[in-house]
N, C-alpha and C positions, 0 to 999 in steps of 0.2 A: 502494500498500500504506498505508494507517494504522495499523498496526502492528507490534514489532519481531521481527525471528527472526535467531538466533543464526547464522551461516554452516553451521554443524555438523547445524541440525534440518533435516527433511523433513519437509514440508507436501503432501501427495498431492491432486489435483484431488478440486474438487466442494466444498470448504470451505469455510464462510462461517467468515471469525476478526473481531470487531470493534474497535471502534477502542480504542486505550490498553492491547490484550494485546502481551505479549512472551513469547516463548518462546525458554528456555533452551536450552545443548549438547545436541546429540544427543538431542535429544526426536524425536519421531515420529507427526505428526499424521494419524492415517491416512484413506482416502475419506466424502468425504459429513460430517463432522464439521458441528458446530454450534456456536461458543466466543463467547461474548458480552464485550462491551465491556470493557475495563481487568484482564484476568484475567491472573492470572501463575503461567505451564507451567515447572515448576523444569528442570532437568536429568536427559535420563535418561529422560524420560515417555513413555509408550505407550499412545496415545488413539486405542482402535480407532475402525473404520468405524462410522457415523450415532449417535456419543456427543454429547448435547447437553447443554453447560455455560451456564449464565447469566451474566448479568454479575459482575465483581468477586469473581471464585472462585480461591482459592488453591490452587493444587497443588504439592507441594513436592515434592524428588528424588525420582527413582525409584520413582515411584508408576506401577500400571498400571489404567488402565480400562477396562473393556472393554465391547462391543457389548451393549446395553438397558438402559446407565444414564443415567440426565440428573439432572442437579445443579440446583436451582434457582441464586439470584442470592446470593452471601455465602457460597458454601458453602466450608469448607478443608479439605483433604485432608493429615494428614498428613506426613510421608517416611515414604516404601517400605510404603504402604498401600497394600491391594488388595484391589478389587473379584472375586467371579467371576461367571459368564455360564452357567456348567452345573452341575447338583447330582450328575449322576454322568457323570463326563469317564471317558472309554476311549479312546487314545492310536488304537487300531485303528477305529472306530467314531465315523462323521461327525454330530455334533448338532448345526451351526451354524443349522438352523430350529428347534432346540429352546433358543434363547436362555433363561432368563430375564431378567426387568425388575426393574430395582432401581431407586427414587426416593429423592433427597434432596433433602429439602429447605430453605427458604431459611435461610438464618442458621444451619444446620449445623458441626460440628465432627468429623471423626472422623483421632482422634490417632494419630501413630506407629506402625510396625506392627500396628494395629489390619487383620484383615479381615471382610470383607462378606458374608457366603455370600449369591446369587443367591434375588433373589425375598421380600427382604424390607424394605420400606423406612423411611427411615428419615424423622423428624418434622420438624418446622421446627426448628431453635435446639436439639436435639437435640445431646447430649456423649461422644462416643464416647472411652471413655478409651486409651490409649496399649496398644497388644498386645489389645484385646481381638477377641474372636472373637463374633460378630454372628449367632447365627442362627434369630433371631425379630423380626419386625417393631417397630421403638423409634418410642415416642409421642414425640410435639414436648413439648420443652424436660427431658425423659429424662435422668438418669445415668446412663450404662452402664459398667461392668468386667468384666473377668477372660475366662474360659476356659469353656464357654459365659458369651457378658456378661450382666451381672445389672442389675436395676437397682436404682441405690444413691442415689438424691434426682432433684431438682429444678433445673434450670441457667435460670439467666436470658439476658435476648437478652446481655446483657454478659459471659455465661461464671461466672458468679459462685454456688459454691451456694445453693440458697433455702432458709428456712427458716419455716415456714410456723409459726404459731400455732396456737393451738385451734376459730379460728373459720376456717384454711384460709387466710390472707393470712400474705403475705412481702414484703418490700424487698427487691430490690438496692441492697445496698453498696457500688454505684458509681455506677450510673444514678438512684436511688432511687422506680424502676418500681415499680408495684405489683404485685401477680400474686395470682389466687387456684386453688387449687386446690378441687375440685368433682366427684364423680363418676370419680375418677383419670386428672382432667384440669386440667392448668396451661390457665388462658389471665392473656395480658397487662389491667390493667386501664385 
């Protein structure tokens, strides 16, 4: 075993867990999950069957990741955030065959207590504010906040709000990387 698992964590059969990953207290990794290298799975996390997490994914305490969710490398999932996987759940009706898929792109951050309604992808390096309720697809580099979540700007790969000039260019204050906003899409130059 080339990963760490706290003695109270439960890891079901059929899971693939990458080297250097840490799984903390009272977390449950359900069957056939794939978790990449160097991930950190906080306390009291539930990862449902067949979920796929890339490398270096940080899952904070009390997060539920349901079947149908995939996360690329370097994703941050804040404390107590949650994904859904059925758009019209009812206790008396089994909809296990109707799970909607949600993909979280590379480097995206989802804040504490945010809810991602299933079937809406999160673009690369998007930034979802704490408590936001995401009810539609979020573009790459977008900053969204509120309930329902609304776009309030654009973020750099280092997590800083970008201020675009009249020509559509911005510089990250930390990395000094340049970005361009063109046709409502941001690209790193």
